[in-house]
C-alpha positions in Angstrom: -3.6 -52.9 -27.0 -2.4 -49.6 -28.5 -5.0 -47.6 -26.7 -4.3 -49.3 -23.4 -0.6 -48.6 -23.8 -1.5 -44.9 -24.3 -3.3 -45.0 -21.0 -0.4 -46.6 -19.3 2.0 -44.1 -20.8 -0.3 -41.3 -19.6 -0.2 -42.7 -16.1 3.6 -42.9 -16.4 3.7 -39.2 -17.4 1.5 -38.3 -14.5 3.8 -40.2 -12.2 6.8 -38.4 -13.5 5.1 -35.0 -13.1 4.0 -35.9 -9.6 7.5 -37.0 -8.8 8.9 -33.7 -10.3 6.5 -31.6 -8.1 7.5 -33.7 -5.1 11.2 -33.0 -5.7 10.4 -29.3 -6.0 8.7 -29.4 -2.6 11.7 -31.2 -1.2 14.0 -28.6 -2.7 11.9 -25.8 -1.2 12.1 -27.4 2.3 15.9 -27.7 2.0 16.2 -24.1 0.9 14.0 -22.8 3.7 15.9 -24.9 6.3 19.3 -23.5 5.0 18.0 -19.9 5.2 16.6 -20.5 8.6 19.9 -21.8 9.8 21.7 -18.8 8.4 19.2 -16.5 10.1 19.7 -18.3 13.4 23.4 -17.7 13.1 22.7 -14.0 12.3 20.4 -13.7 15.4 23.0 -15.3 17.5 25.7 -12.9 16.4 23.8 -9.6 16.2 20.5 -9.8 18.1 21.2 -11.6 21.3 21.9 -8.3 23.1 18.4 -8.1 24.5 16.8 -7.1 21.2 14.7 -10.3 20.9 13.6 -10.2 24.6 12.7 -6.5 24.4 10.5 -7.1 21.3 9.0 -10.5 22.4 5.6 -9.4 21.2 6.9 -9.0 17.7 8.5 -12.4 17.5 5.5 -14.2 15.8 5.3 -11.6 13.0 9.0 -11.7 12.6 9.1 -15.4 12.2 6.1 -15.4 9.9 7.5 -12.8 7.6 10.9 -14.4 7.7 9.3 -17.7 6.6 7.5 -15.9 3.8 10.7 -14.4 2.5 12.4 -17.8 2.7 9.6 -19.6 0.9 9.6 -16.9 -1.9 13.3 -17.4 -2.5 12.9 -21.2 -2.5 10.0 -20.9 -5.0 11.9 -18.7 -7.4 14.9 -21.0 -7.2 12.7 -23.9 -8.1 11.4 -22.4 -11.4 14.2 -23.9 -13.5 13.1 -27.3 -12.2 9.5 -26.5 -13.2 10.6 -25.7 -16.7 12.7 -28.8 -16.9 9.9 -31.0 -15.8 7.4 -29.4 -18.1 9.7 -30.1 -21.1 10.9 -33.5 -19.9 7.6 -35.0 -18.6 7.3 -37.1 -21.8 10.9 -38.4 -21.6 11.5 -41.8 -20.2 14.2 -42.7 -17.7 15.2 -42.3 -14.1 17.4 -39.2 -14.7 14.9 -37.0 -12.9 16.1 -38.2 -9.5 19.7 -37.4 -10.4 18.8 -33.9 -11.8 16.8 -33.0 -8.6 19.5 -34.3 -6.4 22.3 -32.3 -8.0 20.3 -29.1 -8.6 19.0 -28.9 -5.0 22.5 -29.4 -3.7 23.9 -26.6 -5.9 21.1 -24.1 -4.9 21.4 -24.9 -1.2 25.2 -24.4 -1.4 24.7 -21.1 -3.2 22.3 -20.0 -0.5 24.9 -20.9 2.2 27.6 -18.9 0.4 25.2 -15.9 -0.1 24.2 -16.1 3.6 27.7 -16.1 4.9 28.6 -13.2 2.5 25.7 -11.2 3.8 26.8 -11.7 7.4 30.3 -10.5 6.4 28.7 -7.5 4.7 26.6 -6.7 7.8 29.7 -7.0 10.0 31.5 -4.4 7.9 28.6 -2.0 7.0 26.0 -2.5 9.7 23.3 -3.5 7.2 22.3 -6.2 4.8 23.3 -6.2 1.1 22.4 -2.9 -0.5 23.3 -1.2 -3.8 26.7 -0.3 -2.3 27.5 -4.0 -2.6 28.1 -3.6 -6.3 30.6 -0.8 -5.7 33.1 -3.6 -5.1 33.6 -3.7 -8.9 34.0 0.1 -9.1 36.7 0.4 -6.5 39.9 -1.6 -6.0 38.6 -5.3 -5.8 42.1 -6.5 -4.6 42.2 -4.1 -1.7 38.6 -4.9 -0.7 39.2 -8.6 -1.0 42.3 -8.3 1.2 40.4 -6.4 3.8 37.7 -9.1 3.9 40.3 -11.8 4.1 42.0 -10.1 7.1 38.8 -9.2 9.0 36.6 -12.2 8.6 37.0 -16.0 9.2 36.9 -16.9 5.5 38.6 -20.3 5.9 36.1 -21.3 8.5 33.2 -20.3 6.3 34.6 -22.1 3.3 35.0 -25.3 5.3 31.6 -24.9 6.8 30.1 -24.5 3.4 31.8 -27.6 2.0 30.7 -29.7 5.0 27.1 -28.6 4.8 27.1 -29.1 1.0 28.3 -32.6 1.4 25.8 -33.3 4.2 22.9 -32.0 2.0 24.1 -34.1 -0.9 24.3 -37.2 1.2 20.9 -36.7 2.8 19.2 -36.0 -0.5 20.7 -39.2 -1.9 19.3 -41.2 0.9 15.9 -39.5 0.6 15.6 -40.0 -3.2 16.4 -43.7 -3.0 13.2 -44.1 -1.1 11.0 -42.1 -3.5 9.5 -43.7 -6.6 8.1 -41.8 -9.5 6.1 -44.8 -10.8 6.5 -46.9 -13.9 8.3 -45.1 -16.7 8.2 -47.7 -19.5 5.6 -50.0 -21.0 6.5 -53.3 -22.7 3.3 -55.3 -23.0 -0.3 -55.5 -21.7 0.6 -58.7 -19.8 3.5 -57.0 -18.0 1.3 -54.1 -17.1 -1.3 -56.3 -15.7 1.3 -58.2 -13.7 2.8 -55.1 -12.3 -0.2 -53.0 -11.7 -0.5 -51.7 -8.2 3.3 -51.9 -7.8 4.2 -48.6 -9.5 4.1 -46.3 -6.4 1.4 -43.8 -5.6 -2.2 -44.1 -6.9 -3.5 -41.8 -9.6 -5.6 -39.8 -7.2 -2.7 -39.3 -4.8 -0.4 -38.2 -7.7 -2.9 -35.6 -8.9 -3.2 -34.4 -5.3 0.5 -34.0 -5.1 0.6 -32.1 -8.4 -2.3 -29.7 -7.4 -1.1 -29.0 -3.8 2.5 -28.5 -4.9 1.4 -26.1 -7.6 -0.7 -24.1 -5.2 2.1 -23.9 -2.7 4.5 -22.8 -5.4 2.2 -20.0 -6.7 1.5 -18.7 -3.2 5.1 -18.8 -2.3 6.1 -16.8 -5.3 3.5 -14.1 -4.5 4.3 -14.4 -0.8 0.8 -13.2 0.2 -2.9 -13.7 -0.2 -3.7 -10.1 0.8 -3.8 -6.9 -1.3 0.0 -6.6 -1.8 2.4 -9.4 -2.7 5.4 -9.9 -0.4 7.6 -6.7 -0.6 10.4 -4.9 1.0 8.0 -3.2 3.4 7.3 -6.5 5.1 10.8 -6.5 6.5 9.6 -3.9 9.0 7.9 -5.7 11.9 8.8 -3.5 14.9 10.4 -0.3 15.9 13.7 -2.1 16.5 16.2 -1.9 13.6 18.0 -5.1 14.7 14.7 -7.0 15.1 13.8 -5.9 11.5 17.2 -7.0 10.3 16.4 -10.5 11.4 13.6 -10.8 8.9 15.0 -10.8 5.4 17.4 -13.4 3.9 20.5 -12.7 1.9 19.0 -13.7 -1.5 16.1 -11.2 -1.2 18.4 -8.4 0.0 20.7 -9.1 -3.0 17.8 -8.9 -5.4 16.6 -5.7 -3.8 20.1 -4.3 -4.0 20.4 -5.2 -7.7 17.0 -3.6 -8.4 18.0 -0.4 -6.7 21.4 -0.4 -8.5 19.8 -0.9 -11.9 17.4 2.0 -11.3 19.9 4.4 -9.9 20.0 7.8 -11.6 23.1 8.8 -13.6 25.2 11.5 -12.1 26.2 13.6 -15.1 29.1 16.0 -15.2 28.8 19.7 -14.6 29.2 20.5 -18.2 26.5 18.0 -19.2 24.1 19.5 -16.6 24.7 23.0 -17.9 24.3 21.9 -21.5 21.1 20.0 -20.8 19.6 23.1 -19.2 20.8 25.5 -22.0 23.7 27.2 -20.3 27.3 27.6 -21.6 28.8 27.8 -18.1 27.9 28.0 -14.5 28.2 31.8 -14.3 25.3 32.1 -16.8 23.1 29.9 -14.6 24.0 32.0 -11.5 23.3 35.2 -13.4 19.8 34.0 -14.4 18.9 32.5 -11.0 20.0 35.6 -9.0 19.0 38.1 -11.7 22.4 39.8 -11.6 24.9 40.7 -14.4 27.3 38.0 -15.6 30.3 39.8 -14.2 28.8 39.9 -10.7 27.8 36.2 -11.0 31.5 35.3 -11.5 32.2 36.5 -7.9 29.4 34.4 -6.4 30.0 30.9 -5.2 27.4 28.2 -5.8 26.8 28.2 -2.0 26.1 31.9 -2.1 23.7 31.4 -4.9 21.8 28.6 -3.2 21.8 29.7 0.5 20.3 32.8 2.2 19.6 34.2 5.6 16.2 34.4 7.3 14.8 37.7 8.6 16.4 39.0 11.8 13.1 39.7 13.4 10.7 36.9 12.4 7.0 37.4 13.2 6.5 34.0 14.8 9.9 33.4 16.4 10.4 30.0 17.9 6.8 28.8 17.4 6.0 25.2 16.7 6.0 24.3 13.0 3.8 21.5 11.5 4.2 20.6 7.8 1.7 18.0 6.6 2.2 16.4 3.2 -1.2 15.0 2.2 -1.7 12.2 -0.2 -3.3 13.3 -3.5 -4.8 16.5 -2.0 -5.9 18.0 -5.3 -6.2 21.7 -6.0 -8.8 21.1 -8.6 -11.3 19.2 -6.4 -11.7 22.3 -4.2 -13.5 23.9 -7.2 -15.8 20.9 -7.6 -17.5 21.8 -4.4 -18.8 25.0 -5.9 -19.1 23.8 -9.4 -21.2 20.7 -8.6 -22.4 21.1 -5.1 -20.3 18.2 -3.7 -19.4 18.1 -0.1 -15.7 17.2 -0.5 -14.0 19.3 2.1 -16.0 18.5 5.3 -14.6 20.3 8.4 -11.7 21.6 6.5 -13.9 24.0 4.5 -14.2 26.5 7.3 -10.5 26.6 7.9 -9.8 27.2 4.2 -12.0 30.2 4.5 -10.5 31.5 7.8 -6.8 31.2 7.0 -4.3 31.6 4.1 -5.0 29.5 1.0 -2.7 29.6 -2.0 -4.4 28.1 -5.1 -1.9 29.1 -7.8 0.3 26.4 -6.4 2.2 23.4 -7.8 3.7 20.3 -6.3 7.5 20.0 -6.8 7.2 16.6 -8.4 4.5 14.1 -9.4 4.9 11.2 -7.0 4.8 10.7 -3.3 8.4 9.6 -2.8 9.7 12.5 -4.9 7.7 14.9 -2.8 9.1 13.4 0.4 12.6 13.6 -1.0 12.1 17.2 -2.0 10.8 18.3 1.5 13.4 16.3 3.5 16.6 16.8 1.5 15.6 19.1 -1.4 17.0 16.5 -3.9 17.1 17.5 -7.5 17.6 13.8 -8.4 14.7 11.4 -8.4 14.6 8.3 -6.2 17.6 9.4 -4.1 16.4 7.2 -1.2 17.0 4.1 -3.3 20.4 5.2 -4.5 23.9 4.6 -3.0 23.8 8.3 -1.9 21.1 7.8 0.6 23.4 7.6 3.6 24.8 11.1 3.1 23.9 13.8 5.7 22.7 16.6 3.5 23.2 20.2 4.5 20.1 21.0 2.5 17.8 19.0 4.8 14.9 21.0 6.2 14.8 19.2 9.5 18.5 19.9 10.0 17.8 23.6 9.5 15.3 23.6 12.3 17.3 21.3 14.6 20.4 23.5 14.2 18.3 26.4 15.4 17.0 24.9 18.6 14.0 22.8 17.4 13.1 19.3 18.4 12.4 17.6 15.0 10.1 14.7 14.1 8.9 12.9 11.0 5.5 11.2 11.6 3.6 8.9 9.3 1.2 6.0 9.7 2.9 3.7 7.2 5.8 1.3 7.8 9.1 3.1 7.7 10.6 0.4 5.4 8.7 2.1 2.6 11.2 3.6 0.2 13.9 3.1 2.8 12.6 5.9 5.0 14.1 4.4 8.1 17.5 4.2 6.5 17.5 7.7 5.3 15.6 10.1 7.5 17.5 9.7 10.8 20.5 11.1 8.9 18.6 14.2 7.7 18.2 16.1 10.9 15.2 14.3 12.5 15.5 13.6 16.2 12.7 11.0 15.9 11.3 9.1 12.9 7.9 7.7 13.8 6.0 5.2 11.7 3.4 2.5 12.2 5.1 0.4 14.8 6.7 3.3 16.7 3.3 4.9 17.0 1.6 1.7 18.1 4.2 1.2 20.8 3.3 4.6 22.3 -0.4 4.6 21.3 -1.6 1.0 21.3 -5.2 2.1 20.7 -4.4 3.8 17.3 -6.6 2.4 14.6 -5.0 0.6 11.7 -6.0 -0.8 8.4 -4.4 -3.7 6.6 -3.2 -1.8 3.6 -1.2 1.1 4.7 -1.0 1.2 8.5 -2.3 3.6 11.1 -5.3 5.6 9.8 -4.7 9.2 9.3 -7.2 10.3 11.9 -5.2 8.4 14.5 -1.9 9.7 13.2 -3.1 13.3 13.3 -4.5 12.8 16.8 -1.0 11.5 17.7 0.5 14.7 16.3 -1.8 16.8 18.5 -0.5 14.9 21.5 3.1 15.6 20.4 2.4 19.3 20.2 0.7 19.3 23.6 3.5 17.4 25.2 6.1 18.8 27.5 9.5 20.0 26.4 11.8 23.0 26.5 12.2 23.2 22.7 9.8 24.3 20.0 8.8 21.4 17.7 9.2 20.9 14.0 6.9 18.1 12.8 6.7 16.8 9.3 3.9 14.5 8.5 3.0 12.2 5.6 -0.6 10.9 5.3 -1.6 7.6 3.6 -5.2 6.6 4.0 -6.4 8.4 0.9 -4.1 6.3 -1.3 -5.4 3.5 -3.4 -6.2 0.7 -2.6 -8.6 2.5 -0.3 -9.5 1.2 3.2 -11.4 3.5 5.4 -12.6 3.2 9.0 -15.7 1.2 9.4 -18.8 3.3 9.7 -17.0 6.5 8.7 -19.6 9.3 8.3 -19.1 10.2 4.6 -21.2 13.0 3.2 -23.4 11.9 0.2 -21.9 12.4 -3.2 -23.9 12.6 -6.4 -22.3 11.7 -9.7 -24.9 12.3 -12.4 -25.2 13.4 -16.0 -24.5 17.0 -15.0 -21.1 16.3 -13.6 -20.0 12.9 -15.0 -17.9 14.5 -17.8 -15.8 16.1 -15.0 -14.3 12.7 -14.3 -12.0 10.6 -16.6 -13.1 7.2 -15.1 -16.3 5.4 -14.4 -18.5 6.3 -11.5 -17.3 3.5 -9.1 -13.6 4.4 -9.4 -14.3 8.2 -9.2 -16.4 7.6 -6.0 -13.5 5.7 -4.3 -11.1 8.6 -4.9 -13.7 11.2 -3.9 -14.2 9.3 -0.6 -10.5 9.4 0.0 -10.5 13.1 -0.6 -13.5 13.6 1.7 -11.9 11.5 4.5 -8.6 13.3 4.2 -10.1 16.8 4.1 -12.4 16.2 6.9 -9.7 14.8 9.2 -7.4 17.6 8.4 -10.2 19.9 9.4 -10.8 18.1 12.6 -7.0 18.3 13.3 -7.1 22.0 12.8 -10.2 22.5 15.0 -8.6 20.6 17.9 -5.4 22.6 17.5 -7.1 26.0 17.3 -9.1 25.1 20.4 -6.0 24.1 22.4 -3.5 26.3 24.2 -0.7 25.1 21.9 -2.6 26.4 18.9 -1.6 29.9 20.0 2.1 29.0 19.5 1.9 26.8 16.4 2.1 27.4 12.6 0.7 24.8 10.2 1.3 24.3 6.5 -0.7 21.7 4.7 -0.3 20.7 1.0 -0.7 17.8 -1.3 2.1 15.5 -2.3 0.8 15.6 -5.9 -2.4 16.2 -7.7 -5.0 13.4 -7.9 -3.8 11.8 -11.1 -6.3 9.2 -12.2 -9.8 10.5 -12.1 -9.6 14.1 -13.4 -9.3 15.1 -17.1 -7.1 18.0 -18.1 -7.3 20.4 -20.9 -10.3 22.0 -22.7 -12.8 19.5 -21.3 -11.7 19.8 -17.7 -14.8 20.0 -15.5 -17.0 21.1 -18.3 -15.2 24.4 -18.6 -13.0 25.8 -21.3 -9.9 25.3 -19.3 -6.7 25.4 -21.3 -4.3 25.8 -18.5 -2.6 22.4 -18.1 -0.9 23.5 -14.9 -4.0 22.2 -13.1 -2.5 18.8 -13.7 0.1 19.6 -11.2 -1.9 21.9 -8.9 -2.1 21.3 -5.2 -3.3 23.8 -2.6 -1.1 25.3 0.1 -3.1 26.0 3.3 -1.3 28.0 6.1 -2.5 28.7 9.6 -0.9 31.4 11.6 -2.0 32.1 15.2 -4.2 34.9 16.0 -2.4 38.2 16.4 0.3 37.5 13.7 0.0 40.4 11.3 0.5 39.1 7.8 -1.0 40.8 4.8 -0.4 38.9 1.6 -1.9 38.4 -1.8 -3.0 34.8 -1.9 -3.0 34.8 -5.7 0.8 34.6 -5.6 2.2 31.8 -7.7 4.2 29.2 -5.8 5.2 25.6 -5.3 6.6 23.1 -2.8 10.0 24.8 -3.2 8.6 27.9 -1.4 7.2 26.2 1.7 10.3 25.7 3.8 11.8 29.2 2.9 8.4 30.7 4.0 8.3 28.8 7.3 11.9 29.4 8.1 11.5 33.2 7.6 8.5 33.1 9.9 10.2 31.4 12.9 14.0 31.5 12.6 16.1 34.5 13.2 19.2 35.1 11.0 19.4 31.4 10.1 21.1 30.1 6.9 18.7 28.1 4.8 18.8 26.4 1.4 17.0 29.0 -0.7 15.4 27.3 -3.7 12.2 29.2 -3.4 10.4 32.4 -2.4 9.2 33.6 0.9 5.5 33.7 0.0 4.7 36.0 3.0 7.3 38.6 2.1 6.0 42.1 2.1 6.8 42.6 -1.6 7.4 40.2 -4.4 7.4 41.7 -7.8 7.1 38.4 -9.6 6.2 35.0 -8.2 6.7 31.6 -9.9 5.8 28.0 -9.2 8.1 25.3 -10.4 7.2 21.6 -11.0 9.4 19.1 -12.7 7.1 19.2 -15.7 5.6 22.7 -15.6 6.3 26.3 -14.6 3.7 29.0 -13.8 4.5 32.7 -13.4 2.9 36.0 -12.6 5.2 37.6 -15.1 7.1 36.6 -18.3 6.6 32.8 -18.8 9.7 32.3 -20.8 11.9 34.1 -18.3 10.3 32.0 -15.5 11.2 28.8 -17.4 14.8 30.0 -17.8 15.0 30.8 -14.1 13.7 27.3 -13.3 16.3 25.8 -15.6 19.0 27.8 -13.8 17.8 26.5 -10.4 17.8 22.9 -11.6 21.3 23.2 -13.0 22.7 24.8 -9.8 21.0 22.3 -7.5 22.3 19.4 -9.6 25.8 20.7 -9.7 25.7 21.3 -5.9 24.5 17.8 -5.3 27.1 16.4 -7.7 29.8 18.0 -5.4 28.1 16.5 -2.3 28.1 13.1 -3.9 31.8 13.4 -4.8 32.8 14.6 -1.3 30.9 11.7 0.3 32.5 9.2 -2.1 36.0 10.6 -1.4 35.4 10.6 2.4 34.4 6.9 2.3 37.7 5.8 0.7 
């Protein structure tokens, strides 16, 4: 009898577990319905101005991604229930129904409150919750609360929340009265035999409920079965901002806002900045940066120290300018062609031989987003685009410099513009157009895409060629970001890669196994070849006679190359290779430039160099050298981790420290001005 009772108890436990998983599914359905109702209200208020009709072809993706976000929030909200059921599966009693009933009501009510709050926030700020949300506690909460009370129907929302909470509570009660979790107690073998078959669902059905519910829960938490889990980038489903705003829910946006807030950089004081960089006062920093006596530095403002004028007679006045930031375009891999006979450069090889190529060159930072922030706003603070300062219009922006001097300005990439908040930030930084995956597809439906990153780089670069060849009275400034050569790799089917041989003679030149190295080398091959094809088309076209091109890597290829004494089988002790990227420059035929390509440099020098080529007497943010200047006694390259110089290394490091200090102090003042203006 004892063993039979154990079997019965086991069945009862399975019944309770099945019931628990069933209540979790019910809770998730309720949460999804609540979030869908809030979204319908949002669409009715903000997107019924023709947005939905104009983007009708994007509705299926919008609804699908919205459902994924809602399911993910519901799944995370159910995790406390999962933990409770795991612990309580052995506990007898009918309290599980009561717990599920109350917990689901509480969570659903919280989602309603959060949804209404997000709508109020959107009404005031024109966007969903972001890290500014938490500034409520840094300002005057009383004044802000009074403003919300006066400008929004708070009473109506409170009553609506109470009514819906009561309705959910009532409906759940009716539902759970009709659901059985099976027999929970065992008194005797005779009673079990008498009541067998009357304890609810059969064992097979119970296990099916458990397994299916578990699978749904796990998939909902991940939000995807593809390469990436559900992420902020999935908010972006079209080129319409309002359409995209219909996708996320309040809970996800609050989580995103909190994540950004927790990672936001600390804005130190001026004295802290100077002390951290080894200066006693700001005049010392200005003296070192400008290489002038301390007394002279006292008469120089920080603006005078950081801004300069371009040449009055530029050699390429008003020509188009293309700046391509290439994913992981390594400086070291150029050497591997000669060292190991690898065909890595493809069609770009001939252009590197024909035009300017700076090899003693560093990236400004060591990640893609940091490089983008550097080129677009010249930020000395990392992850600016995820901070509460991302809405500021920065006078340091490169695109603003060109737009203010008569250029049409564009940012072009094949990825979705929700990545790192590009769409939120770049339109404020001097770009007339910001073009990503969906914008490009709307104009060029035949552009080839992959499932990982977006439009393949060969299609993106072809699109840039079309932009340059298009009509217009203004010269064009186009900044591009490539993506196809980023892991996880996905290349066009049947792409004609050249053969690569990794053998005993060159294996020690890589820090990973052959398979991983081969994937990265394929990415480098693809990128280099497509850049070469882009340049070939440009040079053969009429517009090539009136266009300047600068191509560099966003950062070195980080994973597959060793650095130090064993690098590539050579006795290389220069660790600067770890941060080395090439700078390729094309100037149209007839432009007379004689320059030593062994000059040291970094990303900080590219915009000053381009500006001095095409802009006449324009004020620009001078945080670097004009690499094409007739004479430069000493050249330096500055990376966040390393400095290279053609002169005194210690003096170069001190100069780099002075520049960092001045830039940070200048940005601190911009932050303070923006904060003061917003009050």
